[in-house]
C-alpha positions in Angstrom: 70.3 5.3 -28.6 67.7 4.2 -25.8 67.1 0.5 -25.9 64.1 0.9 -23.6 62.2 0.6 -26.5 59.6 -1.3 -28.6 60.5 -2.8 -32.0 58.8 -3.1 -34.8 58.9 -7.1 -35.9 57.2 -9.4 -38.0 56.0 -13.3 -36.0 57.0 -16.3 -36.6 53.9 -18.7 -35.2 54.4 -22.1 -34.9 52.3 -24.7 -32.9 52.0 -24.9 -28.8 54.4 -28.1 -28.0 51.7 -29.2 -25.1 49.3 -30.8 -27.5 46.5 -30.4 -24.7 46.8 -26.4 -25.3 44.7 -25.1 -27.9 44.2 -21.5 -27.7 48.0 -20.5 -27.3 51.0 -20.5 -30.0 54.7 -20.2 -29.8 55.6 -17.1 -31.8 59.4 -16.1 -32.5 60.1 -12.5 -32.8 63.6 -10.8 -32.5 65.0 -14.1 -31.7 63.0 -13.9 -28.1 60.1 -16.9 -27.9 56.9 -15.3 -27.0 52.9 -16.9 -26.9 50.6 -15.0 -28.4 46.7 -15.8 -29.6 46.0 -18.8 -32.1 44.4 -16.1 -34.4 47.6 -14.8 -35.1 48.7 -15.1 -39.4 52.4 -16.7 -39.4 54.5 -13.4 -40.4 52.4 -10.5 -39.7 54.3 -7.0 -38.6 53.5 -6.0 -35.1 55.2 -4.4 -31.8 57.3 -6.0 -29.8 57.8 -5.3 -26.2 61.1 -6.8 -24.5 61.0 -7.8 -20.4 61.6 -4.9 -18.1 60.1 -2.5 -20.0 56.6 -0.9 -18.8 53.4 -0.2 -21.7 51.9 3.2 -21.2 48.9 4.0 -19.6 47.7 5.1 -22.7 48.5 2.2 -24.7 47.4 -0.2 -22.3 44.0 1.6 -22.0 43.6 1.9 -26.0 44.1 -2.3 -26.2 42.2 -2.9 -22.6 45.6 -4.4 -21.3 45.2 -4.1 -17.8 43.4 -6.8 -16.0 40.0 -5.7 -14.8 36.6 -7.6 -13.6 33.1 -7.3 -14.1 30.7 -6.8 -11.1 31.1 -10.2 -10.0 34.9 -10.0 -9.4 35.4 -12.0 -12.3 37.8 -11.6 -14.9 36.7 -9.5 -17.6 39.1 -8.2 -19.7 43.4 -7.9 -19.9 46.4 -9.3 -19.2 48.7 -7.4 -17.3 48.9 -5.9 -13.7 48.3 -2.7 -13.2 52.0 -1.5 -13.3 51.8 -2.4 -16.4 55.4 -4.1 -16.2 56.0 -7.0 -18.9 58.3 -9.6 -17.8 58.8 -12.9 -18.1 55.8 -15.5 -17.6 55.8 -19.0 -18.3 52.3 -20.6 -20.0 52.3 -23.9 -20.2 55.4 -25.0 -20.0 57.0 -22.6 -22.2 58.2 -19.4 -21.7 57.4 -15.7 -23.1 59.9 -13.7 -23.1 58.4 -10.1 -23.8 54.9 -9.3 -25.1 54.0 -9.2 -29.2 51.0 -7.3 -30.3 49.9 -6.4 -34.2 50.8 -3.1 -35.6 47.0 -2.5 -35.9 47.2 -1.8 -32.2 48.9 1.8 -32.5 46.6 3.0 -34.9 43.9 3.0 -31.8 46.5 5.8 -30.7 46.3 7.4 -34.1 48.9 8.1 -36.6 49.7 6.1 -40.3 51.3 3.4 -39.5 52.2 2.2 -42.9 55.4 4.5 -42.2 56.5 1.6 -39.6 59.0 -0.9 -40.7 60.6 -3.9 -39.3 63.5 -2.9 -37.2 62.3 0.1 -36.3 62.3 0.9 -32.6 60.2 3.6 -30.7 58.8 4.7 -27.5 55.9 7.0 -28.6 53.5 6.9 -31.1 51.6 10.0 -32.3 53.0 11.9 -29.5 51.8 9.9 -27.4 53.9 7.7 -24.8 54.4 3.4 -25.9 56.9 2.3 -23.6 60.0 3.2 -20.6 62.0 1.4 -18.6 60.4 -0.3 -15.6 61.4 0.8 -12.4 59.7 -0.9 -9.3 59.2 1.0 -6.1 61.7 -0.3 -4.4 64.0 0.3 -7.3 63.7 4.1 -9.0 65.1 5.7 -10.9 68.8 7.3 -9.9 69.7 10.4 -9.6 71.7 11.6 -12.1 73.8 13.3 -8.8 76.6 10.8 -8.1 77.6 12.7 -5.4 74.3 11.2 -4.0 75.1 7.7 -4.6 75.5 5.6 -1.7 78.5 3.8 -1.2 76.7 0.5 -1.9 75.7 2.0 -4.8 79.4 2.5 -6.2 80.2 -0.7 -8.5 83.7 -1.6 -10.1 83.4 -3.1 -13.9 85.6 -5.3 -15.8 84.4 -3.4 -18.6 82.6 0.3 -18.7 78.8 0.2 -18.3 76.9 0.5 -21.5 73.0 1.2 -20.4 72.2 1.5 -23.5 73.3 -1.1 -25.6 71.2 -2.6 -27.8 70.6 -6.5 -27.7 72.8 -8.9 -30.6 70.3 -11.3 -30.9 67.9 -8.3 -31.5 69.2 -7.7 -34.9 70.3 -11.0 -35.5 68.4 -11.1 -39.2 70.8 -8.6 -40.4 73.3 -11.2 -40.7 74.2 -13.3 -43.4 76.2 -16.3 -43.4 79.6 -15.2 -45.0 79.2 -11.2 -43.8 82.5 -9.7 -42.3 81.7 -8.1 -38.9 83.8 -5.7 -37.3 83.7 -5.3 -33.7 84.8 -2.2 -31.6 84.2 -0.5 -28.4 81.0 1.4 -28.3 81.4 5.3 -29.4 79.2 7.7 -27.7 79.5 11.3 -27.9 77.9 14.8 -30.0 79.0 17.1 -32.3 77.4 20.5 -33.0 74.1 20.5 -35.1 76.1 23.5 -37.4 79.0 20.7 -38.0 79.8 20.7 -41.7 80.2 16.9 -43.0 80.7 16.4 -46.7 77.9 14.5 -48.7 78.2 12.5 -52.3 75.1 13.5 -53.1 74.9 17.5 -52.0 78.6 18.6 -51.4 79.1 19.9 -47.6 76.3 20.7 -45.6 75.1 21.1 -41.6 74.6 18.0 -40.2 71.7 19.3 -38.5 70.4 19.5 -42.3 70.9 15.5 -42.9 69.0 14.7 -39.0 66.1 16.4 -40.1 65.4 14.8 -43.3 67.1 11.3 -42.6 67.6 10.6 -46.7 69.7 7.9 -47.6 72.9 9.6 -48.3 76.7 8.7 -48.4 78.9 10.8 -46.1 82.7 11.1 -46.5 84.8 9.3 -43.6 88.0 7.4 -43.4 88.6 4.0 -43.4 91.3 2.8 -41.2 92.3 0.0 -42.6 92.9 1.1 -46.0 94.1 4.1 -44.9 91.4 5.6 -47.5 89.2 8.5 -47.9 85.6 7.0 -48.6 82.1 7.6 -48.8 80.3 5.4 -47.1 76.4 4.9 -46.8 74.5 6.4 -43.8 72.8 3.5 -42.1 71.1 5.3 -39.1 70.6 8.6 -37.6 70.2 9.3 -33.4 69.6 12.1 -31.4 71.5 13.1 -28.3 70.5 16.0 -26.1 72.9 17.2 -23.4 74.9 14.8 -23.6 78.3 15.5 -22.2 80.3 18.6 -21.6 80.8 20.9 -24.9 84.7 21.7 -26.1 85.3 23.7 -28.8 88.6 22.6 -30.9 90.5 24.8 -33.4 92.6 23.6 -35.9 95.6 24.6 -37.7 93.7 26.5 -41.0 91.4 28.2 -38.0 88.5 25.8 -38.8 86.5 25.3 -35.5 84.3 22.5 -34.0 81.8 22.2 -31.2 82.2 18.4 -29.7 81.3 16.8 -26.2 84.6 16.0 -24.4 83.7 12.4 -24.5 83.6 12.3 -28.1 86.3 10.3 -29.4 88.6 11.5 -32.3 90.7 9.9 -34.0 94.5 11.3 -33.7 96.3 9.9 -37.0 100.1 10.1 -35.7 99.8 7.6 -32.5 96.5 5.7 -35.0 94.5 5.4 -32.0 91.3 6.9 -30.4 91.0 9.3 -28.1 88.3 11.3 -26.1 88.2 14.8 -26.5 88.4 15.8 -22.8 91.9 14.3 -22.4 93.3 16.1 -25.6 96.2 18.0 -25.1 97.4 21.0 -27.5 99.6 20.1 -30.4 98.5 17.0 -31.0 97.5 15.7 -34.9 93.5 14.8 -35.2 92.5 13.1 -39.0 90.3 16.0 -40.5 88.6 15.2 -43.4 88.4 18.4 -45.4 86.9 18.0 -49.0 86.5 21.6 -50.8 
């Protein structure tokens, strides 16, 4: 899931700490501080754009966000530079870590904003772009051709680079005191849309049908801690296009699984995850088959 998206979030309003500031308030969204107008009611649902996003031209124009001047050369509106970059700024001694605007701002692009809920992450609205990662002219998007990278652009990391890892602090509201948290390696990869999965509600169906409907269902999976099969509720859906080289695994029972090489599978004998492109013939994959 790409993290270069805006987040639907409620804002918690407090007064600006500088008593001489009367037109600005301090907001807290996704555990980040932002500066907003004093007329924003506490708890208003809106769109939060984290730093280093670029707001789309369509959204900026619809909401008059780009700075402009009148005939006399005086400021006449807007707050963003022409590049529409969301950057860290300080207003009267308070840092603003991003940009927040009410949900009604999306209405100017059309669409039904009532379908949005707190926590949704979007980079387009009503088939129009909303935002993307900001790239400066000095730092344009890099080519996917790894062989074309200069020597100075080859890095060695202590941990594997996660280019789309979400920020933990943006989701702290989802945790409660006493919750059990399991931290594991980030899992990448895809299975083919025709892959069959077992659900509690509808039995065996294609994973594509699950994705298209995006309904709350329980899917058969393996509880590795207690070594039992359980039905667990699906908490999110995402789609990755052309994500890695595809492999076809044929099992002993004749069933075939189409899966990308960077997708890890569980080896029941060794009790470890292993990437598909590192598998050898004869290794035992944990396979759940409930007819």
